[in-house]
C-alpha angles and dihedrals in degrees: 000000000000119000115238104240088194098065116139111246090202088068107103094222093049091046091049089051092050088048094051092046101047108022098086091041094051093047092051091049093053091043093052094043101042107014129230097295096084095048103246092190090063094046091049088052091050092051088056089050090053089049091052092047091050097037092122091058101046127075119222091244093058098042095101093049089050093050091051094045093046094045091046092050091048089054093048089049087053092049089052091049091049089053091054094046088051093048094054091043089057093051112094116222118233109264095196137067132205094228121096122238091251091058092049090051095048088048091055091046089051096048090050091049092045090053093049092051090048088052092054090054119100113260088248094050091046095048095048092045094048095047092051101041104027101033096029095230118159122242094251091053092050092048090051091048092049099037096238134110125275089247093059089051092052091049093050095049091044091051092047091050092049089050090050092051089052096043092048095044096138090059129074112247132172 
C-alpha cells in the first residue's frame, strides 16, 4: 500500500503517527549529538510543538526534516544561552563602592525617615504623591483614576510635599 504524501499533519491521527514514529529517534539523535546536560527530551518535545504550530505550512513528506532542523536549532540556542550564563557567572561583581560610610549611613537614615513621613500622610495625599512622583503620572491622569478634579490632586500633592519637607527638615530637599 502506497503512503499518501499529501496527508495533513494538522490531523490529530497523522500527527500522533508522526510523533510515535520519530519521537524516540529524535531524542536519541539529540542525546548522541549533544549529551544529557542540555535535556534532549525537552528539546525533542519543543520540536514537536513547533511542528504542531506550523502544521499548515509543512508537508507530510518534510515533517521529519523539519523536526530534526528545529530540534538541532533549539539545542544550538541552548548552547549559546549556556555560554552567556557561564560568561556572566565568571564575571566578578565589584565589591566596593565609591561612597564613604558616612554617606551610606545618612542614606539609610534618610530612607527610614522618608518611609516614616510617608506613613504619616493621609491615604489620599500618599496615593496622589506616589502616583505622581514614583510612577510619573500626570495630574490629569491621577484625577481621572481617582474620580476627583485636577485641582484636588494638585492640592494633595502639594500638601504631601510640604509635609515631607517639614518631616525631613534635617535633610536638604529641593
